[in-house]
Steps between C-alpha positions, in 0.01 A plus 500: 500500500129484418484880483803511271347243265165683503663833413715343226257241375594531134872462573451189715250351255733531203803394703314193626389407150862530380621288794238235429582500128870441573420215738256340258773515235726294725210276608411399144844527336740386774316300768756324720421168663840389628626192680457690829140572399430127472656436841268759654208363296567140603501597867178698452324205328605250764391738772160542337435141399663304782549746785876438484748780457733295289657417164396213275750216460494144360434380854208735558480845654797595715456778760735787429620831636712610202256785432321722746122467477413855387507452124367141504206631707441772238504238223278264695240772546494572126502131405206442735294762314617469139620140485826317556804632312306799367814712477340751264268603784800525731677736263189711446451548873870577546461766231232673708705463818796658324301806395376526861863493609571794268232697686674419829828629356321819396356541849845452650635775272209725597579461868874551464527748213191664350186436300680581178763240587223250576374533144853456365556194720176343379601550139853369558371188677207443266720511190783299654563203265664302782188511717284417197726210405479336844128566529477260205713238676362241742755595765481674836667828397183700426339421834829556683536846343139583585538418869836676516341818363203457735721459807715802408193714431338414835832544683556848355142599583561393860841666522362834389313516832677237705376621838140492376519186289228255595609147596280343235700677228825348625321166517399543135860580409620191686247279321610639164858405588380156613335451160828602337693247709249225422566564130881512520728457805692817416182698568636519855752759380214750500436432870871540579506831310203638690634393838841648421342828391282516813811443711673786320199726560503412868866601529512803271153655518286653770234236474323325781689184592168346590370560145813346349486194726129452430560517127799264511319250722186489288704471182707211634202312642271529199776444246632185664204347688330384176805278443421296812255255332748437219785451747298259713392305192862464388613390846222242521580353156877550465596511870711813488457876528424647156309831513591576137576305184857366465747735334573252221138380463613148588286225642566380855709200392655659191878552490611862455833545322635784714851454364378541143302810600807648667708432190235673285517808723875528430437597136133559414400860432217495246165341425630325187719278717205430728300366208784321322693350792333533839157373396659207313604333825388236566356331194685651203858529381713802586644654186847621604515717188232719657701561817639855506876552518468617861406142596870407485797667667769291329552234237534240774171607655332488160610139458382408852163663437455327165583168663239547775239610247579203275439267793171676571392479135538120508224461759332844491457506875709609798573269790684608818839396360462697179354792694812503719715533188298803390537636852878454492513696175290773657714526814818531293346777291365684805838479673673650199240771425300579814411854389360369174286240679367718782473840329556514124282210385208572737502859372502381138214256564284772653588739218401235246166446674429873495627598155472216249208484252222306670442245225531182707142388424492647150626343175814718486833320523652506848831608344332805348825695468634255238221606257477154342126476563207581273516880440158546659602339829841667503327835454256418779789419736671830421179698542425337836859564607459869417169509688664342805781755494252784452302398809817483710625835365166668575499351850851631567404843366186496712709399801716808451198727454302337781781446751296672771187292447341380823586141590735464206713299743241222509500462123879502477536259791275251324689526169840475671407203720340315211798563274736385776298179535508441125878536507517176703327294229688297242222529241460861383147522360369844394151427634633515857533880481143558381377528861709818521329659201220667701782699660660560158174643367446726799854638477467544123170682553681748725639647177149639449447638848355849514760763577494582866218257572497162671256298702 
């Protein structure tokens, strides 16, 4: 990659300046410090000041495991240098990390496609408004994308000469995956993808079984072993096995309304419902007017649902009895429409995460398609929606043109497994597909591969 940059210095200089300009636009115009940011920041401050990995409460600092320690450690390091709650410094450093991630995407395209495609991939990633938007948000997405791209780039480099790959390079790949897991639990999907692809190579290709086993063993050990201190800490404090953060980000003694969540999965298909309904519980009223028509299968069921919601709205919390009523509604709906619950709605949720305009941390109205927002923000939503569709269309075109790319199976396995995992969630959030965008850029860059040439 160094040689490519040296030979195309002007291109990379101007592309980098454009990428930085876009990110600075988001940094100064749309910085995002969300409620999740303050949770991460609170943990980081308590860790720095008191040596306790915990959340502040009226009774003091309570140890927690609702967030993995990767992003709080990143914040703590920056707070230690620049001062507590210096989120501007956090966003500036994330901006630089994001541009570094774009270089990793370019290197991945260089290895799999060509040098010309590497330049295209760098431009596509550098000018991606979604990456720039999240670089200006105090959330874990930018670092997660960086380590995903790093792990894929190292893995492809090793796979191109699997028999000769040095152990330390597989160790580096494993550590990159470990960093990804420490940022978000679903980072483990990358490990599963690599192990599945290595297993396929062992069965279908004439590759040394010893090389495959060595790679798989080193990947598994160095991806998972770093979780041991966290797991032991959780067992010592909470007295149960918890190698990752809880799925619902709940504290150890916090009630999880599984019946409510199951009921939500019987009708939710878009991010608007996540923001308007799912995130309202507990603590805020549920507005039944915002429930889509697919939330009811009959007039009788509509009345039952409205009754349960009315009882919830009186107290704005869910106890086991109320949760059971939501669960009964869910079971009746699943029994009557199993295909919708297990196939149709998961597909729609994943499609929404992939295709909708990514305006969730921008001023645009969540219901962008109603066009009742300020014209500027409605236009922004439409433009970002077109950009999202353009990236997907280019990736599909590149997939057709580059269907014989080496190790394409690894990239597709990762995208498929991650999408399948996202289909199980009841809260479709577009940001969850951003980890797949290094693959999207590489496939899109295949549209610019040199005729008859590949690396």
